[in-house]
C-alpha positions as CSV (number, residue, x, y, z in Angstrom):
1,M,-18.5,-13.2,-15.8
2,L,-16.9,-12.4,-19.2
3,K,-18.9,-9.2,-19.4
4,L,-17.4,-8.1,-16.1
5,L,-13.9,-8.8,-17.3
6,N,-14.5,-6.9,-20.5
7,S,-16.1,-4.0,-18.7
8,D,-14.5,-0.9,-17.4
9,F,-14.5,-2.5,-13.9
10,I,-11.0,-3.8,-14.4
11,L,-9.6,-0.4,-15.6
12,N,-11.5,1.7,-13.1
13,Y,-11.4,-0.4,-10.0
14,L,-9.4,-3.6,-10.1
15,K,-6.2,-2.4,-11.8
16,P,-5.7,0.7,-9.5
17,T,-6.4,-1.4,-6.4
18,L,-3.8,-4.0,-7.4
19,I,-1.3,-1.2,-8.2
20,F,-1.9,0.3,-4.7
21,I,-1.3,-3.1,-3.1
22,L,1.9,-3.6,-5.0
23,A,3.1,-0.1,-4.1
24,G,2.2,-0.7,-0.5
25,L,4.2,-4.0,-0.5
26,C,7.2,-2.2,-2.0
27,E,7.1,0.7,0.5
28,I,6.3,-1.4,3.6
29,G,8.5,-4.3,2.6
30,G,11.4,-2.1,1.7
31,G,11.1,0.0,4.9
32,Y,10.8,-3.1,7.0
33,L,14.0,-4.5,5.5
34,I,15.8,-1.3,6.4
35,W,14.2,-1.4,9.9
36,L,15.6,-4.9,10.3
37,W,19.1,-3.8,9.2
38,I,19.3,-0.8,11.5
39,R,17.1,-1.8,14.5
40,E,17.6,-5.6,14.5
41,N,21.3,-5.6,13.4
42,K,20.7,-7.6,10.3
43,S,23.3,-7.6,7.5
44,I,23.8,-4.7,5.2
45,G,22.2,-6.8,2.5
46,F,18.8,-6.3,4.2
47,G,19.4,-2.5,3.9
48,L,20.5,-2.6,0.3
49,L,17.5,-4.7,-0.7
50,G,15.2,-2.4,1.3
51,F,16.6,0.6,-0.6
52,L,16.1,-1.1,-3.9
53,I,12.5,-2.1,-3.1
54,L,11.7,1.4,-1.8
55,G,12.9,2.8,-5.2
56,L,10.6,0.4,-6.9
57,Y,7.7,1.9,-4.9
58,G,8.4,5.3,-6.5
59,L,8.1,3.7,-9.9
60,V,5.0,1.6,-9.2
61,A,3.1,4.6,-7.8
62,T,3.5,6.3,-11.2
63,W,1.4,3.6,-12.9
64,Q,-1.8,5.0,-11.3
65,P,-4.1,6.8,-13.8
66,A,-5.0,9.6,-11.3
67,N,-3.0,12.7,-10.7
68,F,-0.2,12.9,-8.0
69,A,-2.3,14.5,-5.3
70,R,-5.2,12.0,-5.5
71,T,-2.8,9.0,-5.9
72,Y,-0.7,9.9,-2.9
73,A,-3.6,10.9,-0.7
74,T,-5.3,7.5,-1.5
75,Y,-2.1,5.7,-0.9
76,G,-1.8,7.2,2.6
77,G,-5.0,5.5,3.6
78,I,-4.0,2.2,2.1
79,F,-0.7,2.5,3.8
80,I,-2.4,2.6,7.2
81,V,-4.4,-0.6,6.5
82,M,-1.4,-2.4,5.0
83,S,1.0,-1.3,7.8
84,L,-1.3,-2.8,10.4
85,A,-1.7,-6.0,8.4
86,W,2.1,-6.2,7.9
87,A,2.8,-5.7,11.5
88,W,0.2,-8.3,12.5
89,N,1.7,-10.8,10.1
90,F,5.4,-10.2,10.5
91,D,5.9,-8.4,13.9
92,N,3.5,-10.1,16.3
93,F,1.4,-6.9,16.6
94,I,-2.2,-7.4,17.4
95,P,-4.4,-4.4,16.4
96,N,-7.0,-3.4,18.9
97,K,-10.5,-2.2,18.1
98,F,-9.3,1.4,17.7
99,D,-6.6,0.4,15.2
100,L,-9.3,-1.4,13.2
101,I,-11.8,1.4,13.4
102,G,-9.2,3.9,12.3
103,A,-8.1,1.7,9.5
104,A,-11.7,1.3,8.3
105,I,-12.3,5.1,8.4
106,A,-9.1,5.6,6.4
107,L,-10.2,3.0,3.8
108,I,-13.6,4.6,3.5
109,G,-11.8,7.9,2.9
110,V,-9.6,6.3,0.3
111,M,-12.6,5.0,-1.7
112,I,-14.2,8.4,-1.6
113,I,-11.1,10.2,-2.7
114,F,-10.0,7.8,-5.5
115,F,-13.2,6.2,-6.8
116,A,-15.9,9.0,-6.5
117,P,-17.3,10.0,-9.8
118,R,-15.8,13.1,-11.3
């Protein structure tokens, strides 16, 4: 186990994955708060917090080791998966088999784009 933690596994796979998840939470969470403010007539505090969190997304995405194109292309696929999970958890949306198949295809594409040997 220690060898795994001391290996390049963390730098090459775990760290970028955690950064993508944090960025996804910032973008989806911030966007959702603005959605609630505008579409559900919540207080302006929801909107202001949403704008702040969306700004943090822009910062978090810069922590990725890859270039802009690869980072944002990969994030697009992760966004698909996380959006479905967010809606399922917070918005009573139940994904159907086609949503899940599409998300799986996007996730496979993400792994090829970001983690393929160069």
